[in-house]
N, C-alpha and C positions, 0 to 999 in steps of 0.2 A: 594329866588331863589337859587336853588342848583348850585354848581360850577361844572366844568368839571370833577374834581376829584371825586366829590360826585356821579356824573352820572356813572363814570367808576366803582366806588366801588359797586354801587348798581347793575350795570350790571353783575359784577363778582359774587356777593353774592346771587343774585336772580335767582334760577335755572328755574323759570317759564318763563323767557324771551327767545325767540328763539335764539337771538344773542349769549347768554351765552352758549347754548347747542352747537352751531356751533363752538365756541372757544374751548370748552372742547373736542369735537371730533377731531378738528385739533391738539390739544395738544397730544391727545392719538396717533393719526396717526404719528405725528412727533417723539414721543417717540419710537414707534414700529420701524419706519424706521431707527432711529439712532441706535437702538439695532441691527437691521438686517445689517446695513452698517458696524457696528463694527465687525461682524463676517466675516470669509473668504468666499466670494461668491464662489470662485473656489473650496474651500474645501467642502462646502455643496453640490455644484453641482456634483462633482465627487463622493462624498461619497454616496449620494442618488442613483446615477446612478449605482455604483458598488453594493450597497446593493440590488437594484432591480434585476440586472443581476445574482446575487448569488442565487436568488430564482429559476432560471431555472434549469431543470433536468440535471444530470450528469450520471455517470455510476452506482452508488449505491444509493438506496432510503434513504432519511434522515428523522428522526423524528423531533419533534418540538424543542427539546433542541439542537440537533446537528445543525439544520438549523439556529436557533437563534444565536448560536456561530459563525457559518460561516458568516451570514449576518452582525453581529457586526464587525467581523474582516475585511470583505470586505468594510464596510463603513469606518473603520479607514484607510485602505489602500488607498481608493479613496480620503478621506479627506486629507491625507498626500500628495498625488500626486497633488491634486488641490491647496493646500497651496504652495507647491513648485513652481508650474507653475505660480501662481499669484506673488510670490516673484521674480521669474526669469523675469517676464514681467516688474516689477517695477525696478529691478536691472539693466536691459538693458535700462532703462529710456524711455520705449515706452509709448505712450499716446493714449487714444481713441480720435477719432475726436470730439465726443460730449459726455462729461461725463454723462450728464443727460440721454441721450439715452442708453449709455452703462449700467448705473445703472438699468434702467428698463428692458433692455434685459437680464441682469443677474438675476433679480428677476423672470422674466417670465420663464427663463430656469430652475431655481430652483423649481418653482411651477410645471413645466412640469415633472421634475424628481421626485417630491413628488407624483404627480398623477400616474406616471409610477410605483413607488414603491408600492403604494396602490393597483394598478391594478394587479401587479405581485403577491402581497400577496393574492389577490383574486383567481388568477389562480394557486397558488402554490399547493394547495391540489390536483387538477386535474393532474398537472404535476407529482407529486410524486406517485399518484395512478396509473398513466400510467406505471411507472417503476415497481411498485409492482405487477400490474396485469400481466405484462410480466414474472415476476419471480414466479407467483403463490402465492403471499402474500396477506393478507387481507388488504383492503383499510383503510385509516385513516379518521378521522372525519373532516367535512368541517368547523367546528368552530375553528380549531386550528391556522389558520394564525395570529389571534390577539395575541396569545401567542408567536408566532415567533418574532413579533415586540417587545414585552416586554422583552423577553430573550436577544434580540440583543442589548438592551440599555447598559447592564453591560459591555460586552467585548468592545463595541465601546467606552464607556466613559473611561475605563481603558487604552486602547491603545492610544486614542487621548490625554488623560492626560499625558501619558508617553512621547508621541511625543512633547507635549507642554513643558515639563520639558527639553527635549533635546534642543529645540529651545531657551528656556530661557538661558540655559547654553551657547549656541553659542553667544547669544547677550551679556551676561556678559563678556565672554572671549574676544569677538571682541571689546567691549568698552574699556577693559583694554589694549589690544594690540594696539588699535587705538591711544593711547598716545605716542607710540614709532614708529609706522610705518603708512603708508597711510591707510585711513579708509577702502577702499575696499580690499586692500591686507590683512588687519587685519580680515575682515569678512570671506574671503576665507580660511585664515589660521585657524581661529577658527572653521569653518565647518570641515576642515580636521582633526584637533586635536580631536574635540569632537566625530567625526565619528569613528576615530581609537580607542579612549578610550572606546566608547560604544561597538564596535566590540570585543575589547580585553576582556572586562568584560563579555559580552554576551557569547562569545565562550569559552574563557579561564577559566571563573569562573562559570557562571550560567549553561551553557550547560554541561560542564564537571562535575560539581558538581551534576547535575541532573542525568547524565549518571552513575556516580559513585554510587549514591544512588540507582538508579534503578538496577544496577548490584548487589549491596549488597542485595537488597530486594529479587530479583529473585533468587540469590544464596542461601540465607537463606531459601526461600520457597522451592527450589529444594532439599535442604538438610534435612529440617525438616518435610515436608509434607509426610506422609506415613512411617515415620521412625519406627513406631511400627509394621508395617506389617512384617510377617515372611518371611524369605528367601525361594526361591523355593526349593521343595524337589526333583524335577526332575534333575538328574545329568547333563543333556544336556543343562540346562538353565544357562545363565550367572547370577552370584550372588548366586548360590547354594553352599553347603558346599564343593563340589569338584571343583568349578569354580576358575579360576585364578583371577577373577574380584570380589573384595569384594562387598557384597550386599549394604553396606551403602555408597558406592561411586557412585552409580547411583541413579538419582532422580526419581520423580514421573512419569514424561513422559517416561523415559526409562523403568520403571517397567510395564507400559501399553504395550509397545512393546514386552518385554520379556515374560510376563505372559499371554497375550491374543493371539488370532490367531486361525485358524481352526485346529481341531484335525483330525486325519486320518479318524475317523468315519464320521465326518461332511463333509469332502471332498468327501468321497465315496458316501454319500447320495446325494451329488450334481452332481457328475460326473458319478456315476455308475461303477467306476473302483477302484481297490485297491489303497491305498495311504499310504505314509510314514508320519512320524512326521517331520514337517519342523524344521530347525535349525535356531535359532536367537542369534547372538552374539552382545553384547553391551558393550562399554567401556565408562565410564563417564568422565567428566572433572576432577573429583577428583581421578580418578583411577590411574593416573600416572602424573608425573610432566610436561613433554613436549609433544608436538604433536608426535614427533618421538617415545618417550617412550610409548605413548598410542597406536600408530600404531603397534609397536612391540608386545605389550601386546595383541592386537586384533588378530594378526597372531598366537600367541601361543595358545590363547583360541580357535581359529578356528581349529588348529591342534588337540587340546584336544577333541573337539566334533566331529571331522571328517568332517568338512565343505568342504574340498577339494575333498572329495569322492562323493559329490552330483553331480547331472546333471547340475544344474544351481547355479551359485554363483553371488550374487549381492552386490555391495558396495554402501551403502546408506549414504548420507550426510543428517542428520536431519535438521529441521528448527532451528531457533535461540535458543529456549528453550531446544532443545534436542528431540523434538517430532518427531516421525515417524508416518505418516498418516496410520492408520490401513487398509483403503481401498486399499492403494497402494501395500502393501506387501501381504495382504490376497488374493487379486485377482491373484497375481503371483503364490502363493503357491497352490491355487485351480487349476489354469490352468495346472500346472505340477505335480499334484498329490502329493504334499508335498515334492517332490524330489528337494528341494530348500534350500540353505543355504544363509543367509544374515548377514551382519555385519554393524553396525553403530557406529560412534564415535562422542561424544559430543564435541562442541567447544565453546559454549557460554551459558549464562543463559537468555539473553535478548530476547524479542519477535522479530520476524523476521523483522517487519516493522521498529522497533526502531533501530535494528542493521543495517538495510539497509540504513537508512539516516545518521547514525552516524559512522559506521565502517563496510562497506560492505565486506571488505577483511578479516574479522576476521576468517572465516572458511576455507580460501583457503590453509593456511599452513597445517592445519589438513588434508584436503582433499588430498593434494599432498603427505603428509607423509603416509597416509593410502594406497593410490593407489600404490606408489612406493614399499611399503613393501609387499603388496599382489601381485603385478605384478611380483616382483622378485621371489617370491615363486611359482607363477603360471607358469611363463615361464620356470622354472627349471623342470617342470613335462613333461612327454611324451605327445605329442599333442593328441594322440588317447585315452588317459585315463584321461585327465584333464577336469574339468567342463567348461561350457561356462561362460565367464566373462562379466558381465554387470554393468553399472553405473546407479544410480538413485538419484534424488533429487527433492524436492518440495520447491518452493519459494527460500529463501536464500540458502537452500540446493542445489537447482539446480544451483545457481550461483557458489557455491563452487565446486560442482561436475564437472561442465563444465570446471572449471579452474584447475582441478587436474592434467591434463596431456596435453601435446602437441601432436598433431597427428603425428608430425615428429619424435617423440621419440618412437612411437609404430608401425611405418609402417612395420618394419621387422616381427613383430609378434603382430598384432593388437588385442585389446579386441573385443568382439563380438558386443557390442552395448550399447545404453543408452536410458533411458526414463527420460526426463527432463520436469517437470510439473510446470506451472506458473513461467517461468524464469523471474527474476526481470529486470526492464529496465536498471539497471546498469551493467548487465552482458556483458562483452566485447565479449564473444563468441557468445552470442545471437545477439548482435547488428551487429557484423561483418557478421554473416550468413544472417540476414535479409537485410542488405545493399547490399548483392550480390544476391538477389532474381531475378527471371526472370522478365523482363519488362512486365508490365501489371498485375502482381499478386499483390494483396493488402498486406499491411504490416501486417494485422491481420490474413492472411492466405497465407504466402509466398509459392512460388513454386521454388525449388532449382534444376535446371537442369532436369534430368530425374527421380529424386527422388530415385536414387539407394543408396544414402548414408544418406541424411537428408530429413526428411519429417515433415511438420507442420500439426497440426490438431486442429480444434475447438471443435470437438466431435468425437464419435466413428464412425460416418458415413463417415467422411473424410478419414478414413484409410481403407475403404472397397474397394476391387477391384484394389489395387495399382499394379504398375509394379513390376518386380522382383528386389530383393535387391542385393547389392554388398557385399563385405566381412564384412563391418561394417554397422550396422543399428542404426540410431539415430532418435528418434522421439521427437519433441517438442509439448507438449500439452498445449495450451493456449486459454483461453476464451477471446473473444473480449471485454467483460465487466469487465475484470480483471485490476484494476488500478495499481496493483503491476507490471504488465507487461508493460502497456502503459503510465505510468507517464513519464514526461520528464522535465528536469530542464529548457529547452528552452520555456516552455509553457507561461511564462509571456509575451513574445514578438513574438512568432511564432506559427502558427497553426500546430497541429500535423498531420502527414501524414494519420493517421487512421480516421481522420474526413474529409479529402478531397478525392474526387473521390468516388469510390464504398464504401458504408458503410455496416458494418456487420449487419445482421438482428437483433441481440440482442442489438444493440446500438440505443438509442432513436433518432428518426428523429428530435426531438426538441432540441437535444444537439448541441450547437454551440460554437465556440471558441470566447472568449472575452479576451483581454489582461489583465493579472494579475488575473482576476476573475476565469478563468478556471484553472489556476495554483492552486489557493486556493481550488477550488472544488475538483480537482483530488488529492491534498495532503491530504484532509480530507477523500476522498474516500479510500485512501490506508489504513488508520487506521480503516475504516469500512468494508474493503474487506471481512472479515470473517463473517460479519453479513448477507450476501446475502443468498438467498435460494440455496440449493444444485444444482449444474449445472450452477451457475452464479458467477460472481465476482471471488473470490479466493477460492471458495468451489467446488472442483472437484469431479465429480460423479464417483461412483464405476465402472459403465459400460464403462466410458471413460478410466479409468485406465486399465480395463480389455482388451479393444480393443487395447490400446497402447502396452501392454505387448504381445498381440498376434502378433502385427506387428513387435516388436523388437525381441522377443524370438522364434516366431513360436508357433504353437498350440500343440506341443508335440505329445502325443498319441491320442489326441482328433480329431475326424472327424469334417469337417466343420459344419455339422448339430448339433453336440454336442456343438461346440463353439457358434453357434447362440442361442441354447436353454439356455446356461449359461448366455449369454449376455442379453437375454430377461428377465431372472429371475432378474438379477441385475437392469435392467431398470424398471421393474415392482415394485420391492420392494425398490429400492434405497439403497440396502445394509443394511437397518436398521432391517429388520425382519429375515434376514439370519444369520446363525451362532449365534442364540440366542440373536440377537440385539447387537452384539459386535462392530459394526461400528457406529461411531458417529462423529459429528463435534467437533473440539476442536480448541481453539485459537492458532495461530502460531506466 
């Protein structure tokens, strides 16, 4: 007769009996449930939710790698928020009325978020292709969402692991401090101390070290690339043997500005009128020690080439690397038959978006020094024989150019106007102007009074048929799909104004604001702004530059019909086939 223990043993070791299979299934379920319960339910809940929402469209289309990185970062952000909220619930000693019901509700919510993530992965291709279609780009393949999930694993694991290390540090420190002070006081103190230490290391060591390394890299790149290229032979060009600016002190971006551009013959072929050779002056960051010295050198170089004898004089603040957009200056020179002199002074080596988030005021000192030096020289000339004076800047250059002077300092003898393109969200001048727009006009196309001094445009069409101007003409050209313009540090907790009310036609109707997630999307969009098709994002079209200059400077000797023909040529060719293909997109 077998004993009870013998029966139990045989039941456990004989897999053919149904009872043993039921026990094994229960043991597996209990193991899985224990593992799930050991994880943070709030962390997974918010992590999956944020990852799913990050798949929705924003302003700039994303490829698989970029989307995977974004989704991984969004999951980590959501996981951290969920863990914190769960900790806060327990810290406040709150309790669910029924723990078993609460556990199953948490599991159900996590499953729903997982289903939502899978569903959004399925829709992701269509969402991205809708943006690409609006920009005239080729669609992406439908099989790529699976790759998005795989790519997202690495950044999510790294960031969650880093957060786990921080939490472990807080616990260790709180346990040590708890021997001396009350336990909860020790916990709060440990959180503050670890938070401050992390912030100090992140901002003071890691961030500054990366910025220093980036500055050195871009500085060496600016110095070494193209160093073997011969100096210009034209005596009117900066860097020539007769120039006051040494050729080896201006980098590769400056050399594009100095050595390219329309010739008199090309301008004549486009306009049918006689043309002059445009004058371009450039002073590099290595050309003189201080901003004031560089500005003084620029004025001396302008005097040498006769810049103050031209009809139009424009002060250009380049983007972070020193780049001057060819389409911006070429269109002005074509419009006025080459009777244009322009001057640009470099202030940084970093790309614009990197300078914008790290040191947005880096170019303001240089912009003010250049304006003051040129303005002093310009106002000393007779009013009837001096050139019209204009300001121009793209991106971070627009930020610096707009801050170069105060309107109150020039009221007695104002400059003639400005064309500021893609003004960054951090520009105080832009923000103040937009804040004072007429009620009812959207932030993406503000209306300022009667439009006699300041006008905004999303395209060339917005500047047609405008009312008469006052003594100063200022035009802001901004695309509604440009994240450099419409990013905001308040995005984690507040819906932006450009998403509420009337929405710009170029902004996807599927773009919605989600706390934290939209901030991550727009932050990444800023880095991708130059990858958009021409006429979208931060890539401004030649015809829009052209019409902006027409509004600011007038059409010169061209008749309205001639202006329309020129703009149609620019619209048709996009500036790429004109002037021997000299216009092209470049990273800023």
